[in-house]
N, C-alpha and C positions, 0 to 999 in steps of 0.2 A: 352511063349513070350506074349501071350494074357494077361496073368496075369500082366506082367510087364507094358504093355500098359495101362491096366486098372488101375494099381496103379499110374502110371504117370498122367493119366487123372483125377483120384480122387485127387491127389495132386494139379494138376492145378486148379481143381474146388474149392478146399479148399483155394488156394491162391487167386483165383478170388473173393470168398466170403469175404475173409479178406480185399482185395483191395476195394470191394464195401462198406464194413463197414467203412474203412478208409475214403473213398470219402464222405460217408454220414456225418461222423464226421467233415470233412473239410467243407462241405456245411453248417453244423450247425454253425461251428466257423465263417465262412464267413458272415452268416446272423447276428450273434452276433456282428461281427466287423462292419458290415454295420449299425447296430443300433447305435453302439458307435460313428461312423463317423457322422451319422445324428444328434445325440445328441450334438457332438462337434460343428457341423455347427450351430446349434441353439445357443449354448453358444457363438460362435464367433459373430453371428449377434447381440446378446444381448450386448456383449462387445463393438461392433462397435457403438451401440446406446449410451452406456455409454460414450464412447470416444467423440462422437459428443456433448453430454451434457457437458462434462468436457471442451471441446474446447470452447463452448459457454460461460461457466462460466469464463474461463480464459480470454476471450475477454472482458467480462463485468468487471472483476477485473482490467484488463489493462486500460480500459477506465476510470474507477473510479480512478485508481492510477494517470493517466495523469491529470484528473481534480484536484485531491488533490495537485499534483505538481504545477499546475497553481495557485491554491489558495495560496499555501505556498510561491510561488514567489511574488505574489501580496502582501501578508502579510509582507514579507521581505522588499519589496519596501516601503510599508507604514511605517514600523518600521524605515527604513533609513530616510524617510522624517520627521517623528516625532522626531527622534534624532537630525536632522539638525535644526528643528524648536526649539527644546529644547535648543540647543546650542545658537541659536540666542536670545532666551528669556533670557538666562543667561547673555549674553553680554548686552542686553538692561536693565536688572535689575541692573547690576553693574553700567551702565551709569547713570541710574536714581538715584541709591544710591549716586553716586558721586555728581550729581546735587543737591540732597536733602541736602547733607553735605554742599555744597557751599551756598545753600539758607539759611541754619541754621546760617552759619557764617555771611552772609549778614544781616539776621534778627537780629542777636546779635549786629552787628555793628549799625544797625538802632536803636535798643533799647538803645544802649550806647549813640548814637548821640542825640536821642530823650530825654534821661535823661539829657544830657548836655544842650540841648536846654531849657528844663523845668527849669533847674538850672539857665541858663542865663535869662530866662523870669522872674523867681522869683527875681533874683538880680535886674533886670531892674524895676520891680514893686516896689521893696523895695527902690530904688533910687528915683524913680519918683513920 
C-alpha cells in the first residue's frame, strides 16, 4: 500500500510539474500579449494623431471650398450683369444704326436740294 501511495504521490508530483510548466508558458504568452497590446495602444495613439490632422485638413478644404463657392457666385453675378449690359448695348447699337440710316437719307435729301438750289442759282445767274 505504501508503494501505491508513493506511486500516487509521484504521479501527483509529475502532474504538478506539468501544471507549473503550463503556467510558465501561459505567463510567457501573457507577457507577449501585453507587449502586443502596448504596441497596439501606440498604433492607436498614432492613428488618433493622423485623424486629427485629417480633420484639420478637411476643415481647411471645406473653408477653401466655401470661398470658391462665393467667388463662383460673384462671377456668375458679374456674368449676368455683363450679359444684361451687352443686351443694352445691342439695342443701343441698333438704335444708332437706325439713326445713322435716317441721317444718311436726310443728308441725301439735303444734297439733292442743294444741287437743285445750285441749279436754280445757275439759272438765275444766266437770266440776270
